[in-house]
N, C-alpha and C positions, 0 to 999 in steps of 0.2 A: 756803559760799554765802551772799550777803547777802540781807537781807529782801526787797528789790525783785525780785531774780532768782528767789527761791523763790516769790514771789507770781505772777510771770509763768509759772513752771513749773507751778504749780498750776492756773492758768487754762488753759494749753495742754493739760494732762492732762485737765481736765474736758471741753474741746472734743473730745479724742480719745475719751473715754468716750461722749460724745454721738454721735459718728460711729459707734462700735461699736454702740450701741443702735439707731441709725437703720438701719444695715446689716442688723441682725437682723429689724427690722420691715418693711424695704422689700421683702422677698421675699414679703410677704403674711402672712395669718393662718393659712394652712393648716399643720397640724402633725399628727403622729401622735396617736392617742388617749392621754390621760394614763394611764400605767400605775399599778397599785397592787400593793403587795407581797402576793402570794398564791401559795402553793405549789400545784403541780399537775403534770400531765403534758401535754406538747404532742406532737402527732403530725405528722410530715412524711413525705409520700409523693409519689411521682412516677415519671416515666419518662424515660429518655434515648432519644429517637426515633432510629430507624435505627442502633441500637447495634451490630448485627451487621455492618452495612456500613461503619460509621465506622472511621477509622484513628486511631491514637495516642490512644485513650481508655482511661484506666486503669480496670480493673474495680472498683477500690476508690474509694468516694466518702466525703467527710468532711463532718461538720456540727459547727460550733463555736457554742456557746451562751453568751451572757453572763448570768451570775447575780450581781447586785450585792452580795449579802450574803456569800457564801461563796467564790465563784470569783474568784481574783485577776485572771486575764486570759482567762477563758472556758475551758470544758471541751470537749474534742474527742471526738467519737464517730465511728465508722466502720462501714461495712457494704459488702458486695460486691454489685454489680449482678447481678440475675438474668439469665437468658439472653435475656429479652425487653427488658432494659434498665430494668426497674422496680426500685424501692428503697423502703425504709420505715424510719423512725426513730420510736422513742418515747423522749422525754427528759424528765427532771425540770426544771421551771422554778420561779423564785422570784417572778415577777410574772405577773399575768394577761395582760399583753402584754410581749413582749420581742423582741430582735433576735438574729440570728446570721448565720453565713456558711455557705452551701452551696458548698463550693469557695471561689472568690473572689467569689461573688455574695452580696449582703446580702439576707436574707429576714426576714419577720416570722413570729413564732410566738405562739400563744395557748393558755393553759392550758385543757385540756378540749376543745380543738378541733383540727382537722386543716388543715394548710397543704399545698396540692397544687402540685407543680411539673411543668412540661412543658419539657424541655430539648431544644432543636433544635441539633445540632452544626453549626458552620460552619468554614471554613478559618481564619478569624481568631477573632472572638468568637462564642460561641453566642448563641442567643436563649432567654430564660427567661420563660415565661408562668406567672404565679402567681395562685392563688386562695386566699382566706382572709380573716380579719378584718383583718389588716395585709398590704398588698401594695404592692410597688413595681412600676412599669413596668419592662420589661426593661432599658432604658438605665440607669435608676437602680440597679437591682440589681447590674449589672455594673460601674458606674462610680463608685459612692459611695466604695469603698475606694481606687480609683485617684486620684480627686480629693483625698481625704483625705491620702493619702501625698504627693502632689505639693505640696499646700498646706503641709504640715508642713515639708517640706525646701526649698521655694522661697520667694523673696521678690521682689516687683517692683522693689525698690531694691537697689543694689549692697551686698554685705556690708560691714560696718564692724566695727571693734574696739570692743567694749563697754568694755574697759579704758581705751582712749584717750579715749573720749567721756564716761565716767561718772566723776564726782567724788564722789558720795555716793549712798546708797540711794534718795533721792528721784529722782535722775537716772536710776537704773536702772529704777525703775517707769515713768518717763516714756518712756524708750527702749523698754521692753517694751510699753507701750500702743501706741506707734507701730508696732511690729512686728506686734502682734495686729491692729491696724487694717488693715495691709497684707494680712495673710492672709485676713481676712474679706472684703476687697475682691476678692481672687482668687476666692473662692467666689461672691460676688455676680456677677462677670463670667463665670462658667462657663456656657457655652451648653448647652442640651439637658437639664440637670437640672431636675426638678420643684421647686416651691417647698418641698414637704415634705422632699425630699432635701437641699436647700440649708440649711434650718433645722437639720436633724439634724447636718449636717457642721459648721455654725457652732458649735453647742453643743459638739461633740467637740473642735473646734479650741480653743475657749476653755478647756476643761478640760486639754487637752494643754499649752497655754501656761502655764496656772496651775501645773500640777504640774511641768513641765519647765523653767520659766523664772522666773516670779514667786517661787516658793517655793524656788528654788535660787540665791539671790543669791551666797552665799559660794563655792559650787562653780564657778559660771559665771565669776565674776570671776577666780578662780584659773586656770581653763582658758584664758580669753581673754587673760590676761596672758602665759601661756606661748606662746600662738599669735602674740602680737604681736612676739615675739623671733625673731631669726634661728635657724635650726634648730640650728646649732652651739652656741648659748648656752643652749638649753632645759634640758639635763640639769643643768648647774650651777645655773641659776636654780631648777629644781625642788627642789633640795636646800636652797636658802637663802631662798626666797620665804616670807614670813609672810602667811598668808591674812588678809584683812580680817575683823574681828569680825562675828559675826552681827548684823544690824540689830536695833534695839530693837522693842518691841511695837507702837509706833505705825506702823511700816513696813507692817504687815499690814492697814492700813485699806483697802487696795485690794480686800479680800475682798468687801466689800459690793456691788461692781459686778459680781460674778459670779453673783448671785442663786442661792445654793447650795440654796435650798428648791425650786427648779424641778423638778417631778415628771418632766419630760422627760429629766432627767439619768439617770433609772433605765435609759434605753435606752443610755447611753454607757458604754463599757467603761473609760474613764478615771476615772469618778466615784469608785469605791471606792479607786482609787490616790491621788486627791487627799485623801480622808479619812484614809488611812493616813499620808500625808505630814504632814498636820496633827497627827495623834496623835504622830508621832515628832519634831516640831519642838522644838528645844532652847529657843528663846526663849519660845514659848507654854507649854511645860512642862506639858502636860496629863497628869495622873497616870494610871497604869494603873487599870483599873476593878476588877480583883481581885474580892474578895468584897464590895465596897462596894455598897449598894443603888443601883439605877439612878437614882432620883430625887435621892438625895444626891450621887451622882457628877455628874449633869448640872447640879445647882445650882452646883457649883464650875466646871464647864466653861463655863457661861453667863456666869459672872463674868469669865472670861478672854476669851470670844469674842463675846458678844452685840453689843457696840458695834462690833466689827470686821466682823462679817458682816451687821449691820443688823437682827437679829431675835433674839428669845430663845425662839421657838417654831418648830414646823414639821418637815418631813421631814428637814432637815439634821441635827437633833439625834437623831432616831430612828435615822437611818442611822449617825451617828457612834457612838452607843452599840452598835449592832449590829456595826459594824466593830471596835470596841474588844474585843468578845468573839471575833469570828472571827479576828482577827490572833493571838490566843493560840494557836490550834491550827494556823494557817497558818505563823506564824513560829516559835513555840516548841514545836509538836507536843505541847501540853498540853491534855488534855480539860477540859471545863467541870466545875467542882466541883458538888457537890449544892447548896451555898449559891448559887452562880451561877445554876444552873437555877431555883432557887426565886425569886431576884431577877428573873430574866427573866419568868417566868410571872406574878409579882405586878405588874410594872410595865407591860408593853406591853398597851395596849388592843387593838391589832391582834394577835389571837392567832395569826395566820399567821406573824408574826415569831417568836413563841415556838416554834411548830411547826418552823420552819426551823432 
């Protein structure tokens, strides 16, 4: 790519980023309260009205809770409805405020508090009335996940081949920014959702795109190349295709536009997945934390990442260190060593992280 076209591409990408930022702020300043890492127990109680008269209602109800430090995709709890349709959960949480799913409905939970649900069955969608520190209106609770899934898989423009259009990693970032812009516009145009719900969905979409697209250049180029071929040629091409090399470190400068220090990301189930992807990235080559003191490990990490993420302090680094430990027993089934426990206790000013 010549210097002029690269300059134009950078200008267009900047415009796309500005559009993304505009779309996030255009839905207003309403948002969920900023959560903090704090272990505790949340209670969820409620009742399915007319349970005895209703048909096709399972007696077992499920609650999925997002825990950003230790649970990769949320932990599932279940209980059986009592004869009068009532139910009760007590679940451990890692933030003072967090989100979860009761069935397919998104609900808010708070450490040391009780969220109460009233479920009114209908032939199509139920009505869910919610009380607690964090509450969504019934439409939000039932439709956040529907809109999120629709936006992840839909695009307002016809699908195209990345392999055909992309000639270099910079083109890939530009193409990805356009697609992200499209998806955020879909959320912006969604009718009926509250401003709070839209802002939450936008953050989750940004993280889904970051983890599943921006950070997967090599894999997606390979997949898209195979999809660009006639079906009868794919098996042969799969054997002989040489994947493009991983892009250099400067490619990851897009990270600064995702504001990875945003505390609202603690509500998003994709946030810890993004951090695990960064820790596993071959180009960034972040070392395992092992028995290295946290401050010494973070000094090396910041030398790698600070100019790319646009900061050398904040929640992002605390979470990255926490995930560096948790992936050890999630991926490798290895417990923390005595030295690691000592390093954790010594480093983290937030003793709730040490406790968790």
